[in-house]
Backbone as CSV, one residue per row, in Angstrom:
resi,resn,N_x,N_y,N_z,CA_x,CA_y,CA_z,C_x,C_y,C_z
1,MET,9.800,-40.027,11.453,9.982,-38.771,10.841,8.762,-37.940,10.550
2,ASP,8.809,-36.632,10.913,7.480,-35.777,10.760,7.247,-35.508,9.132
3,GLN,6.169,-35.811,8.808,5.915,-35.462,7.327,6.030,-34.011,7.144
4,HIS,5.751,-33.168,8.114,5.909,-31.640,8.084,7.336,-31.097,7.570
5,GLN,8.223,-31.892,8.150,9.556,-31.477,7.781,10.059,-31.603,6.455
6,ILE,9.441,-32.539,5.610,9.810,-32.829,4.292,8.641,-32.826,3.562
7,PRO,7.830,-31.751,3.236,6.665,-31.710,2.365,7.036,-32.161,0.899
8,ASN,5.951,-32.969,0.539,5.996,-33.492,-0.856,7.356,-34.180,-1.035
9,SER,7.750,-34.835,-0.098,9.188,-35.578,-0.248,8.861,-36.871,-1.105
10,ASN,10.028,-37.169,-1.760,9.896,-38.446,-2.600,10.715,-39.493,-1.825
11,GLN,10.855,-40.626,-2.525,11.415,-41.860,-1.763,12.769,-41.550,-1.463
12,SER,13.475,-41.044,-2.333,14.972,-40.660,-1.941,15.199,-39.768,-0.812
13,ASP,14.371,-38.755,-0.882,14.352,-37.904,0.330,14.131,-38.627,1.566
14,LEU,13.047,-39.445,1.465,12.761,-40.196,2.893,13.888,-41.063,3.305
15,GLU,14.463,-41.812,2.293,15.545,-42.636,2.685,16.865,-41.803,3.299
16,ALA,17.072,-40.864,2.617,18.148,-40.017,3.033,17.977,-39.472,4.448
17,ALA,16.645,-39.092,4.713,16.354,-38.469,5.889,16.273,-39.441,7.139
18,HIS,16.258,-40.806,6.734,16.333,-41.821,7.832,17.522,-42.736,7.883
19,GLU,18.682,-42.046,7.291,19.940,-42.636,7.512,20.284,-42.391,8.911
20,PRO,21.107,-43.244,9.547,21.451,-43.107,10.915,22.040,-41.773,11.273
21,PRO,22.926,-41.171,10.445,23.635,-39.744,10.922,22.445,-38.715,10.999
22,ALA,21.543,-38.805,9.882,20.475,-37.862,9.868,19.641,-37.840,10.986
23,ILE,19.115,-39.161,11.251,18.303,-39.425,12.525,19.062,-38.840,13.668
24,ARG,20.213,-39.067,13.993,20.978,-38.648,15.248,20.893,-37.138,15.244
25,ALA,21.409,-36.631,13.956,21.402,-35.201,13.983,19.936,-34.537,14.433
26,ARG,19.093,-35.096,13.742,17.749,-34.370,13.965,17.300,-34.625,15.479
27,LEU,17.470,-35.757,16.165,17.117,-35.983,17.476,17.733,-35.179,18.332
28,GLU,19.225,-34.981,18.151,20.073,-34.131,18.935,19.681,-32.613,18.991
29,SER,19.194,-32.283,17.758,18.611,-30.803,17.745,17.393,-30.465,18.502
30,GLY,16.707,-31.594,18.720,15.332,-31.361,19.420,14.308,-31.071,18.443
31,PRO,13.144,-30.899,18.959,11.887,-30.629,18.059,12.044,-29.117,17.706
32,ASP,11.477,-28.874,16.507,11.449,-27.562,15.913,10.188,-26.797,16.423
33,SER,10.427,-25.563,16.889,9.208,-24.753,17.237,8.434,-24.295,15.933
34,ASN,7.222,-24.546,15.965,6.353,-24.246,14.795,5.571,-23.019,14.915
35,TYR,5.670,-21.967,14.237,5.053,-20.801,14.400,3.920,-20.680,13.401
36,LEU,3.614,-21.625,12.644,2.417,-21.603,11.693,1.080,-21.292,12.367
37,LYS,0.961,-21.912,13.571,-0.453,-21.499,14.052,-0.529,-19.933,14.455
38,ASP,0.416,-19.470,14.990,0.547,-17.984,15.289,0.190,-17.201,13.985
39,ALA,0.904,-17.622,12.895,0.882,-16.825,11.667,-0.493,-16.964,11.097
40,ILE,-1.086,-18.089,10.984,-2.437,-18.344,10.425,-3.435,-17.690,11.330
41,TYR,-3.384,-17.891,12.663,-4.451,-16.944,13.492,-4.233,-15.597,13.323
42,GLY,-3.140,-15.105,13.244,-2.841,-13.522,13.127,-3.434,-13.022,11.689
43,ALA,-3.047,-13.748,10.694,-3.466,-13.290,9.363,-4.930,-13.336,9.273
44,ILE,-5.683,-14.553,9.645,-6.889,-14.647,9.484,-7.796,-13.705,10.346
45,ASP,-7.354,-13.462,11.597,-7.805,-12.563,12.493,-7.844,-11.165,12.083
46,GLY,-6.530,-10.833,11.410,-6.240,-9.457,10.956,-7.141,-9.148,9.688
47,ALA,-7.303,-10.094,8.957,-8.267,-9.888,7.729,-9.706,-9.749,8.121
48,VAL,-10.023,-10.638,9.022,-11.544,-10.693,9.429,-11.888,-9.401,10.228
49,THR,-11.244,-9.077,11.246,-11.529,-7.775,11.942,-11.629,-6.617,11.237
50,THR,-10.432,-6.565,10.523,-10.206,-5.164,9.689,-11.355,-5.208,8.676
51,PHE,-11.662,-6.149,7.960,-12.794,-6.220,6.968,-14.071,-6.091,7.534
52,ALA,-14.220,-6.565,8.681,-15.454,-6.438,9.424,-15.776,-4.960,9.856
53,VAL,-14.720,-4.175,10.399,-14.671,-2.821,10.571,-15.271,-1.999,9.416
54,ILE,-14.613,-2.303,8.281,-14.736,-1.623,6.875,-16.222,-1.913,6.600
55,SER,-16.524,-3.177,6.671,-18.063,-3.583,6.225,-18.946,-2.825,7.009
56,GLY,-18.751,-2.787,8.295,-19.798,-2.177,9.174,-19.901,-0.751,8.933
57,VAL,-18.770,0.032,8.685,-18.774,1.427,8.415,-19.406,1.561,7.015
58,ALA,-19.029,0.691,6.124,-19.592,0.923,4.805,-20.980,0.641,4.749
59,GLY,-21.483,-0.355,5.468,-22.879,-0.545,5.631,-23.758,0.489,6.254
60,ALA,-22.929,1.370,6.977,-23.646,2.577,7.668,-23.581,3.599,6.770
61,GLY,-22.768,3.538,5.735,-22.804,4.677,4.809,-21.995,5.837,5.072
62,LEU,-20.824,5.535,5.895,-20.127,6.541,6.513,-18.880,6.982,5.458
63,GLN,-17.958,8.052,5.653,-17.101,8.416,4.748,-15.841,7.594,4.697
64,GLU,-15.133,7.601,3.776,-13.812,6.868,3.574,-12.896,7.168,4.650
65,SER,-12.807,8.444,5.157,-11.821,8.864,6.139,-12.134,7.958,7.456
66,ILE,-13.314,7.884,7.683,-13.808,7.175,8.963,-13.292,5.658,8.813
67,ILE,-13.588,5.051,7.684,-13.175,3.783,7.395,-11.623,3.612,7.748
68,ILE,-10.839,4.500,7.085,-9.303,4.271,7.233,-8.940,4.677,8.750
69,ILE,-9.505,5.575,9.375,-9.191,5.769,10.762,-9.569,4.447,11.572
70,LEU,-10.827,4.175,11.694,-11.227,3.025,12.355,-10.438,1.681,11.866
71,GLY,-10.321,1.384,10.588,-9.389,0.278,10.182,-7.980,0.405,10.744
72,ILE,-7.249,1.519,10.720,-6.038,1.522,11.242,-5.901,1.403,12.696
73,ALA,-6.943,1.991,13.330,-6.956,1.786,14.865,-7.227,0.350,15.155
74,ASN,-7.962,-0.310,14.427,-8.287,-1.720,14.737,-6.893,-2.702,14.444
75,LEU,-6.173,-2.219,13.436,-4.919,-2.878,13.034,-3.981,-2.806,14.263
76,ILE,-3.869,-1.659,14.682,-2.799,-1.413,15.850,-3.109,-1.942,17.209
77,GLY,-4.535,-1.618,17.539,-5.037,-2.063,18.858,-5.507,-3.550,18.856
78,ASP,-6.116,-4.040,17.909,-6.651,-5.521,17.973,-5.249,-6.333,17.777
79,GLY,-4.420,-5.849,16.837,-3.123,-6.681,16.461,-2.235,-6.811,17.799
80,PHE,-2.164,-5.732,18.449,-1.281,-5.771,19.784,-1.937,-6.559,20.796
81,SER,-3.208,-6.525,20.908,-4.121,-7.192,21.913,-3.831,-8.701,21.575
82,MET,-4.024,-8.977,20.339,-3.853,-10.498,20.013,-2.596,-11.042,20.312
83,ALA,-1.616,-10.257,19.822,0.212,-10.642,20.128,0.233,-10.780,21.646
84,ALA,-0.358,-9.747,22.388,0.005,-9.730,23.806,-0.700,-10.978,24.411
85,SER,-1.970,-11.327,24.101,-2.487,-12.618,24.637,-1.852,-13.735,24.325
86,ASN,-1.393,-13.877,23.048,-0.605,-15.007,22.551,0.753,-15.058,23.401
87,TYR,1.268,-14.109,23.776,2.527,-14.029,24.393,2.151,-14.621,25.891
88,LEU,1.171,-13.908,26.463,0.816,-14.333,27.829,0.427,-15.869,27.909
89,GLY,-0.368,-16.355,26.944,-0.820,-17.697,26.959,0.387,-18.728,26.783
90,THR,1.227,-18.318,25.933,2.417,-19.065,25.615,3.236,-19.194,26.702
91,ARG,3.551,-18.014,27.446,4.355,-18.091,28.672,3.618,-18.636,29.791
92,ALA,2.373,-18.670,29.893,1.519,-19.338,31.058,2.008,-20.751,30.917
93,GLU,1.836,-21.352,29.622,2.122,-22.841,29.418,3.646,-23.100,29.880
94,GLU,4.608,-22.266,29.528,5.906,-22.399,30.067,5.968,-22.479,31.667
95,GLN,5.382,-21.477,32.177,5.402,-21.436,33.601,4.635,-22.668,34.268
96,LEU,3.694,-23.213,33.750,2.879,-24.256,34.264,3.864,-25.486,34.077
97,ARG,4.556,-25.709,33.004,5.570,-26.809,32.991,6.648,-26.882,33.864
98,LEU,7.068,-25.570,34.206,8.054,-25.376,35.305,7.562,-25.574,36.571
99,LYS,6.205,-25.327,36.883,5.720,-25.622,38.354,5.640,-27.096,38.472
100,LEU,5.015,-27.678,37.335,4.974,-29.135,37.460,6.196,-29.975,37.589
101,ARG,7.166,-29.519,36.910,8.447,-30.167,36.955,9.053,-30.073,38.488
102,HIS,8.828,-28.937,38.952,9.387,-28.804,40.418,8.575,-29.600,41.370
103,LEU,7.262,-29.800,41.022,6.327,-30.597,41.984,6.850,-32.177,41.705
104,GLU,7.007,-32.614,40.487,7.532,-33.785,40.413,8.803,-34.204,41.156
105,GLU,9.791,-33.120,40.927,11.170,-33.423,41.598,10.810,-33.638,43.095
106,GLU,10.072,-32.674,43.575,9.724,-32.701,45.154,9.085,-34.163,45.413
107,HIS,8.152,-34.711,44.567,7.582,-35.889,44.915,8.551,-37.134,44.816
108,ILE,9.441,-37.064,43.892,10.538,-37.975,43.678,11.528,-38.126,44.891
109,ASP,11.778,-36.887,45.415,12.566,-36.871,46.574,11.798,-37.353,47.896
110,ARG,10.544,-37.031,47.928,9.853,-37.352,49.282,9.288,-38.703,49.213
111,ILE,8.715,-39.159,48.073,7.955,-40.397,48.053,8.418,-41.306,46.766
112,PRO,9.818,-41.707,46.608,10.200,-42.221,45.432,9.612,-43.447,45.129
113,ASP,9.157,-44.228,46.076,8.567,-45.578,45.781,7.232,-45.540,45.095
114,GLY,6.528,-44.338,45.427,5.136,-44.049,44.982,5.309,-43.422,43.503
115,GLU,6.370,-42.604,43.298,6.664,-42.175,41.962,7.113,-43.384,41.008
116,ARG,7.856,-44.149,41.579,8.292,-45.479,40.883,7.011,-46.413,40.321
117,GLU,6.090,-46.431,41.425,4.939,-47.135,40.941,4.139,-46.484,39.916
118,GLU,4.202,-45.237,39.866,3.486,-44.476,38.843,4.040,-44.808,37.502
119,VAL,5.373,-44.776,37.502,6.060,-45.138,36.078,5.652,-46.591,35.903
120,LEU,5.673,-47.466,36.678,5.291,-48.813,36.410,4.043,-48.921,35.802
121,GLN,2.941,-48.268,36.347,1.656,-48.256,35.829,1.559,-47.572,34.572
122,ILE,2.284,-46.638,34.094,2.402,-45.899,32.910,3.027,-46.895,31.766
123,MET,4.157,-47.512,32.266,4.703,-48.521,31.186,3.715,-49.735,31.083
124,LYS,3.093,-50.106,32.035,2.298,-51.242,31.725,1.109,-50.940,30.826
125,LYS,0.614,-49.685,30.932,-0.417,-49.221,30.249,0.177,-49.292,28.626
126,GLN,1.383,-49.018,28.380,1.972,-48.934,27.098,2.510,-50.448,26.551
127,GLY,2.135,-51.468,27.398,2.251,-52.677,26.826,3.378,-53.516,27.387
128,PHE,4.216,-52.995,28.420,5.312,-53.666,28.827,4.708,-54.631,29.845
129,LYS,5.494,-55.782,29.880,5.080,-56.949,30.717,6.268,-57.700,31.354
130,GLY,6.138,-58.228,32.418,7.280,-59.107,33.042,8.654,-58.346,33.241
131,LYS,9.731,-59.187,32.696,11.028,-58.574,33.072,11.188,-57.330,31.956
132,ASP,10.619,-57.235,30.977,10.536,-55.894,30.146,10.104,-54.719,30.826
133,LEU,9.049,-54.954,31.637,8.504,-53.893,32.332,9.406,-53.362,33.413
134,GLU,9.995,-54.444,34.281,10.769,-54.083,35.336,12.050,-53.292,34.638
135,ARG,12.506,-53.872,33.584,13.767,-53.218,33.110,13.558,-51.704,32.593
136,ALA,12.295,-51.575,31.962,12.004,-50.250,31.501,11.860,-49.379,32.576
137,VAL,11.130,-49.674,33.872,11.010,-48.826,34.898,12.455,-48.608,35.584
138,ASP,13.308,-49.439,35.641,14.637,-49.415,36.133,15.488,-48.232,35.204
139,VAL,15.231,-48.374,33.928,16.011,-47.523,33.055,15.584,-46.192,33.245
140,ILE,14.319,-45.970,33.364,13.612,-44.755,33.474,13.989,-43.938,34.743
141,THR,13.835,-44.704,35.804,13.933,-44.192,37.184,15.415,-43.918,37.532
142,SER,16.288,-44.536,36.660,17.721,-44.448,37.029,18.304,-42.954,36.531
143,ASP,17.416,-42.396,35.755,17.910,-41.034,35.274,16.818,-40.057,35.681
144,ARG,17.189,-39.083,36.543,16.256,-38.316,37.198,15.304,-37.299,36.249
145,ASP,16.118,-36.720,35.276,15.544,-35.806,34.293,14.471,-36.589,33.290
146,ARG,15.066,-37.705,32.973,14.072,-38.557,32.108,12.786,-39.252,32.897
147,TRP,12.973,-39.387,34.258,11.885,-39.665,35.098,10.955,-38.593,35.110
148,VAL,11.420,-37.419,35.424,10.581,-36.227,35.423,9.845,-35.931,34.183
149,GLU,10.528,-36.198,33.058,9.976,-35.826,31.684,8.757,-36.804,31.480
150,ILE,9.014,-38.093,31.765,7.995,-39.119,31.805,6.787,-38.837,32.316
151,MET,6.935,-38.154,33.711,5.875,-37.920,34.490,5.061,-36.695,33.767
152,LEU,5.783,-35.713,33.366,5.194,-34.604,32.836,4.355,-34.875,31.664
153,ARG,4.973,-35.750,30.717,4.217,-36.104,29.445,2.987,-36.987,29.725
154,GLU,3.208,-38.129,30.421,2.274,-39.242,30.528,1.208,-38.885,31.654
155,GLU,1.697,-38.305,32.803,0.712,-38.032,33.944,-0.020,-36.761,33.762
156,HIS,0.635,-35.688,33.380,0.086,-34.389,33.329,-0.154,-33.818,31.792
157,GLY,0.157,-34.583,30.869,-0.069,-34.233,29.565,0.557,-32.954,28.973
158,VAL,1.611,-32.694,29.590,2.379,-31.282,29.382,3.403,-31.618,28.394
159,ALA,3.559,-30.875,27.276,4.510,-30.774,26.331,5.884,-30.504,27.024
160,LEU,6.937,-31.122,26.563,8.391,-30.939,26.987,8.773,-29.609,26.565
161,SER,8.330,-29.034,25.502,8.898,-27.754,24.989,7.810,-26.952,24.374
162,ASN,7.897,-25.560,24.283,6.928,-24.871,23.752,7.698,-23.693,22.784
163,PRO,7.127,-23.104,22.073,7.535,-22.023,21.197,7.850,-20.846,21.920
164,ASP,8.761,-20.124,21.469,9.254,-18.811,22.222,8.236,-17.788,22.430
165,PRO,7.767,-17.435,23.537,6.497,-16.518,23.582,6.829,-15.208,22.833
166,ARG,7.979,-14.726,22.760,8.095,-13.417,22.134,8.139,-13.621,20.602
167,LYS,8.641,-14.590,20.065,8.543,-15.072,18.677,7.069,-15.393,18.219
168,ALA,6.323,-16.036,19.113,4.934,-16.384,18.799,4.175,-15.074,18.708
169,ALA,4.483,-14.041,19.642,3.736,-12.849,19.726,3.994,-12.100,18.532
170,LEU,5.276,-11.951,18.116,5.792,-11.137,16.968,5.162,-11.738,15.733
171,THR,5.358,-13.017,15.609,4.712,-13.638,14.346,3.164,-13.465,14.192
172,THR,2.514,-13.419,15.282,0.939,-13.125,15.263,0.998,-11.633,14.761
173,PHE,1.455,-10.758,15.444,1.385,-9.284,15.215,1.741,-9.003,13.812
174,LEU,2.931,-9.439,13.257,3.203,-9.095,11.952,2.103,-9.676,10.868
175,ALA,1.713,-10.887,11.052,0.515,-11.647,10.275,-0.574,-10.776,10.241
176,PHE,-0.786,-10.230,11.474,-2.205,-9.405,11.738,-1.890,-8.239,10.794
177,LEU,-0.934,-7.303,10.965,-0.648,-6.152,10.339,-0.649,-6.324,8.810
178,ILE,0.122,-7.348,8.281,0.424,-7.279,7.039,-1.009,-7.778,6.161
179,ILE,-1.611,-8.789,6.570,-2.861,-9.274,6.046,-4.030,-8.408,6.385
180,GLY,-3.946,-8.064,7.474,-5.123,-7.102,7.970,-5.131,-5.732,7.256
181,PHE,-3.929,-5.387,6.747,-4.046,-4.119,5.969,-4.526,-4.209,4.558
182,LEU,-4.473,-5.342,3.967,-4.980,-5.502,2.590,-6.510,-5.043,2.355
183,PRO,-7.306,-5.289,3.299,-8.751,-4.709,3.031,-8.844,-3.213,3.032
184,LEU,-7.865,-2.518,3.726,-7.800,-1.086,3.788,-7.085,-0.485,2.553
185,LEU,-6.376,-1.358,1.740,-5.515,-0.858,0.778,-6.184,0.084,-0.190
186,PRO,-7.418,-0.425,-0.818,-8.252,0.356,-1.665,-8.499,1.700,-1.351
187,PHE,-8.946,1.925,0.047,-9.239,3.087,0.558,-8.291,4.097,0.699
188,VAL,-6.996,3.637,1.246,-5.840,4.312,1.488,-5.380,4.842,0.058
189,ALA,-5.302,3.897,-0.945,-5.001,4.245,-2.338,-5.921,5.346,-2.877
190,ASP,-7.308,5.181,-2.570,-8.118,6.164,-3.171,-7.815,7.569,-2.602
191,VAL,-7.342,7.679,-1.324,-7.048,9.045,-0.737,-5.739,9.597,-1.362
192,ILE,-4.629,8.576,-1.647,-3.407,8.900,-1.883,-3.278,9.398,-3.377
193,LEU,-3.953,8.439,-4.166,-3.578,8.491,-5.723,-4.509,9.824,-6.149
194,PRO,-4.014,10.381,-7.276,-4.557,11.738,-7.845,-5.922,11.313,-8.521
195,TRP,-6.267,10.065,-8.744,-7.553,9.781,-9.307,-8.297,8.928,-8.294
196,SER,-9.572,8.852,-8.518,-10.504,8.106,-7.710,-10.568,6.671,-8.275
197,LEU,-10.635,5.914,-7.196,-10.771,4.444,-7.566,-12.307,4.154,-7.475
198,PRO,-12.954,3.447,-8.662,-14.088,3.086,-8.615,-14.596,1.937,-7.678
199,ARG,-15.544,2.220,-6.948,-16.198,1.455,-5.892,-14.967,0.680,-5.126
200,PRO,-14.317,1.446,-4.236,-13.186,0.667,-3.464,-13.624,-0.254,-2.417
201,TYR,-14.969,-0.206,-1.988,-15.439,-1.462,-1.061,-15.532,-2.557,-1.825
202,LEU,-15.932,-2.593,-3.160,-15.984,-3.854,-3.983,-14.530,-4.390,-4.075
203,LEU,-13.663,-3.398,-4.270,-12.264,-3.722,-4.588,-11.646,-4.487,-3.385
204,SER,-12.014,-3.902,-2.143,-11.554,-4.396,-0.822,-12.239,-5.747,-0.615
205,THR,-13.408,-5.975,-1.091,-14.090,-7.283,-0.772,-13.235,-8.364,-1.617
206,VAL,-12.911,-7.939,-2.974,-12.214,-8.901,-3.766,-10.775,-9.168,-3.234
207,ILE,-9.961,-8.277,-2.882,-8.794,-8.385,-2.248,-8.807,-9.261,-0.902
208,THR,-9.674,-8.988,-0.248,-9.773,-9.541,1.129,-10.290,-11.204,0.901
209,SER,-11.142,-11.352,-0.011,-11.492,-12.841,-0.328,-10.240,-13.574,-0.870
210,ILE,-9.534,-12.810,-1.821,-8.334,-13.531,-2.203,-7.384,-13.876,-1.086
211,ALA,-7.133,-12.984,-0.149,-6.414,-12.982,1.087,-6.839,-14.152,1.819
212,PHE,-8.027,-14.384,2.135,-8.690,-15.387,2.942,-8.286,-16.848,2.186
213,PHE,-8.754,-16.895,1.155,-8.625,-17.958,0.236,-6.954,-18.506,0.265
214,THR,-6.142,-17.503,0.000,-4.750,-17.671,-0.044,-4.066,-18.217,1.295
215,VAL,-4.567,-17.693,2.421,-3.943,-17.974,3.761,-4.652,-19.430,4.043
216,GLY,-5.760,-19.819,3.723,-6.287,-21.146,3.734,-5.428,-22.010,2.915
217,ALA,-5.289,-21.786,1.684,-4.435,-22.608,0.809,-2.897,-23.026,1.272
218,ILE,-2.325,-21.846,1.634,-1.065,-21.992,2.349,-0.988,-22.983,3.651
219,LYS,-2.159,-22.865,4.513,-2.289,-23.725,5.523,-2.380,-25.137,5.088
220,SER,-2.902,-25.476,4.062,-3.155,-26.819,3.505,-1.925,-27.499,3.387
221,ARG,-0.745,-26.654,3.126,0.571,-27.311,2.811,1.145,-27.996,4.211
222,PHE,0.670,-27.721,5.335,1.163,-28.262,6.594,0.311,-28.949,7.297
223,VAL,-1.072,-29.279,6.816,-2.097,-29.973,7.444,-2.624,-31.026,6.449
224,SER,-3.422,-32.015,6.717,-3.801,-33.192,5.867,-5.174,-32.617,5.282
225,GLN,-5.165,-31.603,4.423,-6.444,-31.030,3.877,-6.002,-30.578,2.482
226,SER,-6.851,-30.607,1.460,-6.708,-30.100,0.232,-6.688,-28.699,0.104
227,TRP,-5.832,-28.010,-0.874,-5.637,-26.618,-0.723,-7.052,-25.948,-1.137
228,LEU,-7.837,-26.531,-1.917,-9.124,-25.977,-2.281,-10.103,-26.022,-1.199
229,THR,-10.276,-27.166,-0.424,-11.052,-27.165,0.800,-10.679,-26.294,1.872
230,SER,-9.397,-26.177,2.187,-8.812,-25.312,3.095,-9.087,-23.728,2.798
231,GLY,-8.777,-23.431,1.486,-8.931,-22.122,1.152,-10.525,-21.781,1.143
232,LEU,-11.419,-22.583,0.760,-12.761,-22.204,0.766,-13.443,-22.146,2.098
233,GLU,-12.740,-23.193,2.954,-13.203,-23.068,4.457,-12.780,-21.600,5.063
234,THR,-11.585,-21.175,4.787,-11.273,-20.045,5.448,-11.941,-18.830,4.820
235,LEU,-12.114,-18.929,3.614,-12.930,-17.781,2.877,-14.461,-17.724,3.459
236,ALA,-14.994,-18.868,3.662,-16.490,-18.962,4.225,-16.410,-18.403,5.586
237,VAL,-15.520,-18.617,6.456,-15.309,-18.097,7.879,-15.201,-16.597,7.886
238,GLY,-14.269,-16.268,6.907,-14.189,-14.734,6.929,-15.261,-14.009,6.302
239,GLY,-15.851,-14.535,5.301,-16.914,-13.928,4.601,-18.176,-13.745,5.419
240,ALA,-18.312,-14.872,6.361,-19.612,-14.779,7.267,-19.341,-13.756,8.117
241,ALA,-18.118,-13.576,8.749,-17.959,-12.493,9.859,-18.183,-11.038,9.235
242,ALA,-17.606,-10.919,7.832,-17.876,-9.603,7.171,-19.393,-9.362,6.850
243,GLY,-20.006,-10.406,6.492,-21.480,-10.285,6.019,-22.182,-9.809,7.427
244,LEU,-21.775,-10.416,8.553,-22.730,-10.061,9.755,-22.205,-8.598,9.836
245,ALA,-20.951,-8.275,9.922,-20.737,-6.839,10.286,-21.391,-5.761,9.308
246,TYR,-21.477,-6.122,8.102,-22.099,-5.257,7.015,-23.535,-4.972,7.401
247,LEU,-24.292,-6.217,7.701,-25.726,-6.315,7.939,-25.919,-5.307,9.274
248,CYS,-25.179,-5.477,10.284,-25.192,-4.695,11.384,-24.995,-3.139,11.164
249,GLY,-24.060,-2.817,10.107,-23.995,-1.510,9.882,-25.112,-0.939,9.116
250,VAL,-25.807,-1.589,8.183,-27.000,-1.410,7.563,-28.185,-1.212,8.541
251,ILE,-28.236,-2.059,9.349,-29.399,-1.936,10.420,-29.198,-0.580,11.052
252,VAL,-27.954,-0.403,11.762,-27.677,0.812,12.511,-27.973,2.010,11.620
253,GLU,-27.577,2.179,10.645,-27.774,3.180,9.660,-29.193,3.432,9.294
254,SER,-30.108,2.361,9.307,-31.574,2.624,9.030,-32.142,3.033,10.261
255,LEU,-31.700,2.739,11.408,-32.153,3.205,12.675,-31.883,4.662,12.956
256,LEU,-30.690,5.034,12.536,-30.422,6.506,12.846,-30.807,7.394,11.815
């Protein structure tokens, strides 16, 4: 049972999840596609790049209108670029798996004895010996689909399933837009509201820092890391990127 499926589970939850009907239903439904990675990458990259743009412009001492224009342009352009890259990368993994599947099917048709020997070597590495080894090889090679899947996983190291490329891209794009807009919020509010906000860049820094820490803390619920460590780690990475951008803006402003 994957610990990610029952976070913070108690003993009764674990026992219920390991009853034969529950196990059968879970295995028949297949592995869940997890889009956490896409959301985390999109959120962090959105906050980092947008705040880096803001920091660079603020460091150069330019107007708020320029900050908003460049920030929104970054949100749309970089967000779409990241989502498109994620889509193409996930789709490429899918296409590679399909190509390797066809290759293994061809090898099974043309050189079945050689492919059977590969299965034997794989099972031997996993600790099977003697009659158990022969029986395992017979069982695997009696089912063509199972045979191909073993070769994909063990010989080529390819996952048998991948997330939907469209959902992965959409998750990345939405996370990028939502979290990436937060650093811009004080500047947009300063233009829209009938009163002026004091020090919008400072407010943007506070909001972005909270966003960095929150995204890292949320990530900790799905990985083996404390929420404090994960949050501070994400905050440190994002803060370093923003600091470098601000420093570049100051240097450029001083040169010009």
